[in-house]
N, C-alpha and C positions, 0 to 999 in steps of 0.2 A: 504494500500500500504506500504509494509515493507521497511526498509532501512533508511539511513540518509536523512535529508531534501534535500540535493543536489541530492541524488539518486531518491528520490520521485519526485522531480521537473523534472529530466531527463525523468523518466518513463512517467510522465504526458505529457511532450512535445512530446515524441514518440507516445503516444496514440493520441494526437491531430494531429500530422502529418499523422498518419495512417488514421484517420477519414477523414481528408481533401483529402488524396490520394484516398480513396474510392469514395468520392464525385466527384473528378476529373475523376476517372475511368468511372463512370456512365455517366458523362457529355461529355467527349471528347475522351474516349477510351485509351487503354494502350499505343499506339504508341505516343500519344500527351501529355503524362504526363509531367509536368514541375515543377521542384523544385522552380522556381521563382514564379509560380502561387500558389504553396503551401505556400511559404513565404508571399505572398500578402494576402491570405485568413487567414493566421495565425496572420497577423498584425505585422510582423517583417521584418527586412532586410534579403536579401538572405543569407548573410554570417552567420546569426544566424542558419538557417536551415542546412547549410552545416556542422555545428559542430555535427549534429546528423545523417544526411543522406548525404553522400558525392556525390551522383550521381543519375541520373534517374534509373540506374540499381539497386542501393541499395534500392530505393523506391519501385521498382517492386518486389524485393525480400521480402521486408517488407510486401507488400500487398499479395504476394503469401503465405507466412507463416501464415499471419493473416487469409486468406481465408481457407486454408487447415485446420487450427486448428479449426475454427468455424464450418466447415463442419464435421470434425472429432468429435467434441463435440456433434453435433446434431445426428450423426449416432450412437455413443457409448451410448448416453442417450436413444435412441430409443431401442437399443438392451437390455439395462439394465432394461427397463420397461416392457419387455416381457419375459415370462418364457419358452416357447416352441419353438423349433428350427424354424419351419415354420413361426410362428408368429414373431420371431426375424428377420428373413429374410424380411418378408413383411414390418415390421416396419422400418428396415434400408432403404429399397428401397423407401418408402414413405418419409422418412426424407431427403434423397438425393434429390428427386424431389422437395419437398417443399422448401428446401434451394435454389436450383437452380432457381426456378421460382421467389422466393423472391429477389434473388441477381443475376440477369442474367449477369450483367457486371462482377462481381467477378467470377462467374462460368465460364464465357467466358475466363477470364484470366487464370484460372486453367486448363481448358479442351478444349479451343478453339484454334484458329490459333496461332502459335508462334509469339511473338513480334519481329519484325525485329531488328537484332543487339543485341538481349538479349539472354544470355545463363544462365539459372538458376543454381546457385551453389548447387550441390548435397549435400554438407555437411550441408547446412542450410535447404534445402527443402525436402530431401528424407524422413526424419522421419515424419514430419507433413503430407507430401503428400501421405503417405502409411497408414495412420490411418484407413481410410474407408476399404481399402483392408484387413488389419489385422483384423478388426471387422468382415468382411465377411468370411475370412478364419477361424476365430474362431468359427463362427456358424457351418460351415461345419465339422470342425474337432471335435468339441464337440458332434455334432449329430452323427458322425461316431463312436466315442468312446462309445456313449450311445446306439449304435445299432439302431439309428433313421434315418440313411441315407440309402435309399433303391433305388438303381439304378443298373441294370444289365449291364455288359459291352456291348456296342453297336458296336463300331468299334475297331479293334485291334490298339494298341498304337505302333507307329513306334519306332524303337530302338533309333534314335536320340532324338525324343520327350521324350521317357522314361528317357533318360539321363538328359534332362533338368528338367523334373518333379522330378527326384530323387534329383537333386541338390537343387531345390526349397524346397522339403520336408525336406532335411537336414538343410538348412538355417533357416527354420521356425519351426523346431522341430515337424513336422507333422507325423502322422501315416496313413493318408488317402491314399488309393491305387491310382495307376496311372489313371485308368479310371474315378474315382470320382474327382480327382484333375483336370483332363482335363475338365470335365464338369463344375467344379467350375470356371475355367478360362473363359469358354464360357458364363456362367451366369453373371460373373463380366462384361465382355465386352458388353454383350447384355443389361444389366441394364443401363450402362452409355450411350450406343447407343440410347436407348429409351429416356432417359432424354435429350441427345443432340438434337435429332430430334425435340423434343417439344420446348426446350429453343431457339434453333436457327432457328425455323420456317421451318424445312425441310419437314414437312407434307403438307405445304401449309395452307393458311389462313382459307379455308372453307371445308377442307377435312373431319375433324372430329369435330363435334359440342360439343362432350363431351370427351375431351382429358383425363380427369381423369379416366373415365370408360375404355378407351383404355389402359391406363397405368396399371390399376388394373388387366385387363385381361392379359396383358403381364407379370406382376409380378407373377400372379398365375401360368402361363405356365412356367416361369423360375424356380419357386419353385419346380414344378413337374420335370422339366429337371434336376435340381440339385439332386433330389431324396429325397426331404423333404416332407414326407406324411402329408396329412391333419390330424389334431388332431381328 
């Protein structure tokens, strides 16, 4: 841990607050997070915690950034450990699901219902919150540039949608054409939809006895939809 002794002590305290915040999140949910409870579990008076985190909203932001970064680390590591585009996509999808099932409360904070009265500050959460998206877009873009993205146009792209896709392409520095970029958006939303349904119990308790097999089937279909051929 770099820095001066004071900086190291501050960083350690923030790590402890984040850890206790995670525990609270799992135990009582985001809406019931309490800095007083964090101080109690940390073994200090409330005023000591307020020197580091001034409000419940700041604690929520701390937990959001922490969760987004941990999920981003998992997704990026999965992609880095695979060489071929389809394998990268499958590895990324599995990494997202595994993290979500291991950390359901934190996943719920990131992708579940909004916390009443809390508005996440974009200047702090947008960059970590888009790491998985950038990893996914990178797979599609690199596959397209290598001639490994194979999907014929299915539906014509509306002029308004084409304008949106063009803006996204410019912002991200992409070369992928409209119909493939639109498919990528579909695959992105469907991937997280499949994870959400499992994590939040939307399939029902007894509908699928092997949810991992269902997810693998969905993941393969999504890879086909994106235009990522089997090796």
